MIVO-936289 format. One record per residue (C-alpha): residue number from 1; residue in three letters; chain; y, x, z. Coordinates in nm, 2 decimals, padded with zeros to 4 digits. Example, Ala and Ser with C-alpha at 12.3 -4.5 7.8 and 13.67 -1.06 7.14 Angstrom:
BEGIN
NODE;k;r;c;v;u;w
NODE;1;ALA;A;-00.45;01.23;00.78
NODE;2;SER;A;-00.11;01.37;00.71
//
This chain:
BEGIN
NODE;k;r;c;v;u;w
NODE;1;GLN;A;04.21;06.89;-01.76
NODE;2;VAL;A;04.25;07.01;-01.39
NODE;3;GLN;A;04.59;07.10;-01.22
NODE;4;LEU;A;04.63;07.19;-00.85
NODE;5;VAL;A;04.96;07.20;-00.72
NODE;6;GLU;A;05.10;07.34;-00.36
NODE;7;SER;A;05.33;07.25;-00.17
NODE;8;GLY;A;05.46;07.39;00.25
NODE;9;GLY;A;05.44;07.74;00.16
NODE;10;GLY;A;05.75;07.91;00.31
NODE;11;LEU;A;05.86;08.17;00.62
NODE;12;VAL;A;05.81;08.10;00.93
NODE;13;GLN;A;05.86;08.31;01.34
NODE;14;PRO;A;05.52;08.44;01.44
NODE;15;GLY;A;05.40;08.13;01.73
NODE;16;GLY;A;05.52;07.82;01.44
NODE;17;SER;A;05.34;07.58;01.20
NODE;18;LEU;A;05.32;07.51;00.86
NODE;19;ARG;A;05.18;07.23;00.67
NODE;20;LEU;A;05.05;07.34;00.40
NODE;21;SER;A;04.92;07.09;00.11
NODE;22;CYS;A;04.83;07.02;-00.27
NODE;23;ALA;A;04.73;06.76;-00.50
NODE;24;ALA;A;04.49;06.73;-00.71
NODE;25;SER;A;04.58;06.55;-01.11
NODE;26;GLY;A;04.45;06.48;-01.42
NODE;27;ARG;A;04.11;06.34;-01.53
NODE;28;ILE;A;03.92;06.36;-01.21
NODE;29;PHE;A;03.63;06.09;-01.12
NODE;30;SER;A;03.60;06.30;-00.79
NODE;31;CYS;A;03.64;06.63;-00.63
NODE;32;ASN;A;03.32;06.76;-00.43
NODE;33;ALA;A;03.51;06.98;-00.21
NODE;34;MET;A;03.87;07.13;-00.21
NODE;35;GLY;A;03.99;07.40;00.05
NODE;36;TRP;A;04.24;07.69;00.07
NODE;37;TYR;A;04.14;08.01;00.00
NODE;38;ARG;A;04.43;08.33;00.06
NODE;39;GLN;A;04.52;08.71;-00.02
NODE;40;ALA;A;04.66;08.97;00.16
NODE;41;PRO;A;04.83;09.29;-00.04
NODE;42;GLY;A;04.53;09.53;-00.09
NODE;43;LYS;A;04.27;09.26;00.02
NODE;44;GLU;A;04.05;09.04;-00.15
NODE;45;ARG;A;04.09;08.67;-00.14
NODE;46;GLU;A;03.95;08.51;00.16
NODE;47;LEU;A;03.82;08.14;00.22
NODE;48;VAL;A;04.08;07.99;00.55
NODE;49;ALA;A;03.89;07.65;00.56
NODE;50;ALA;A;03.71;07.44;00.28
NODE;51;ILE;A;03.61;07.05;00.33
NODE;52;ARG;A;03.36;06.86;00.17
NODE;53;SER;A;03.43;06.52;00.00
NODE;54;GLY;A;03.18;06.38;00.30
NODE;55;GLY;A;03.35;06.57;00.55
NODE;56;SER;A;03.23;06.82;00.63
NODE;57;ILE;A;03.47;07.18;00.73
NODE;58;ASP;A;03.43;07.50;00.69
NODE;59;TYR;A;03.65;07.76;00.85
NODE;60;ALA;A;03.71;08.11;00.88
NODE;61;ASP;A;03.62;08.29;01.22
NODE;62;SER;A;04.01;08.38;01.23
NODE;63;VAL;A;04.16;08.04;01.21
NODE;64;LYS;A;03.87;07.80;01.37
NODE;65;ASP;A;04.12;07.81;01.69
NODE;66;ARG;A;04.52;07.72;01.51
NODE;67;PHE;A;04.43;07.53;01.17
NODE;68;THR;A;04.32;07.21;01.05
NODE;69;ILE;A;04.18;07.14;00.72
NODE;70;SER;A;04.17;06.72;00.63
NODE;71;ARG;A;04.16;06.55;00.26
NODE;72;ASP;A;04.27;06.20;00.09
NODE;73;ASN;A;03.94;06.18;-00.14
NODE;74;ALA;A;04.12;05.90;-00.29
NODE;75;LYS;A;04.37;06.05;-00.40
NODE;76;ASN;A;04.22;06.35;-00.41
NODE;77;THR;A;04.46;06.58;-00.20
NODE;78;VAL;A;04.44;06.81;00.11
NODE;79;SER;A;04.64;06.96;00.36
NODE;80;LEU;A;04.61;07.20;00.57
NODE;81;GLN;A;04.74;07.21;00.88
NODE;82;MET;A;04.82;07.55;01.03
NODE;83;ASN;A;04.99;07.61;01.39
NODE;84;SER;A;05.04;07.96;01.61
NODE;85;LEU;A;05.05;08.16;01.31
NODE;86;LYS;A;05.05;08.49;01.36
NODE;87;PRO;A;05.16;08.77;01.12
NODE;88;GLU;A;04.85;08.87;00.99
NODE;89;ASP;A;04.84;08.48;00.84
NODE;90;THR;A;05.08;08.64;00.59
NODE;91;ALA;A;04.96;08.62;00.23
NODE;92;VAL;A;04.93;08.36;-00.08
NODE;93;TYR;A;04.71;08.06;00.04
NODE;94;TYR;A;04.59;07.91;-00.28
NODE;95;CYS;A;04.43;07.55;-00.37
NODE;96;ASN;A;04.02;07.52;-00.49
NODE;97;ALA;A;03.87;07.19;-00.56
NODE;98;ASP;A;03.55;07.19;-00.71
NODE;99;CYS;A;03.62;06.87;-00.95
NODE;100;VAL;A;03.41;06.60;-01.19
NODE;101;LEU;A;03.60;06.50;-01.44
NODE;102;PHE;A;03.51;06.17;-01.62
NODE;103;SER;A;03.43;06.39;-01.98
NODE;104;SER;A;03.21;06.60;-01.79
NODE;105;TRP;A;03.00;06.36;-01.57
NODE;106;ALA;A;02.71;06.52;-01.55
NODE;107;PHE;A;02.84;06.89;-01.39
NODE;108;SER;A;03.17;07.00;-01.19
NODE;109;SER;A;03.39;07.30;-01.25
NODE;110;ASN;A;03.65;07.49;-00.98
NODE;111;TYR;A;03.96;07.48;-01.03
NODE;112;TRP;A;04.25;07.71;-00.88
NODE;113;GLY;A;04.61;07.62;-00.82
NODE;114;GLN;A;04.93;07.90;-00.88
NODE;115;GLY;A;04.91;08.01;-00.47
NODE;116;THR;A;05.25;07.95;-00.25
NODE;117;GLN;A;05.41;08.21;-00.02
NODE;118;VAL;A;05.33;08.23;00.35
NODE;119;THR;A;05.52;08.47;00.55
NODE;120;VAL;A;05.45;08.50;00.92
NODE;121;SER;A;05.79;08.71;01.07
NODE;122;SER;A;06.01;08.78;01.33
//
């Protein structure tokens, strides 16, 4: 149905920057919202940032001053620019999307990417 593919994860030093990207593919009519979650070992998966098709954005308090989310509605892609990275940002980051398919236009479904590792360490 829908596949989300993340890219851009890796190892970065504290204070550095990293940009994550996610592309949704499939018989997609539109995605109402796209965003990023993260999960560190032993912790719950938490929302990092989300952006709606109309442009409204939600950020976790811990990243509001450092991360920026953006999307291209026509391409069904979403990116997360991460600046001033801290060791506590280390986690697996997952792309998430709520999308309407051509085959099921009456309702939306939620989809997850496989995750990309972000490690912030000296």
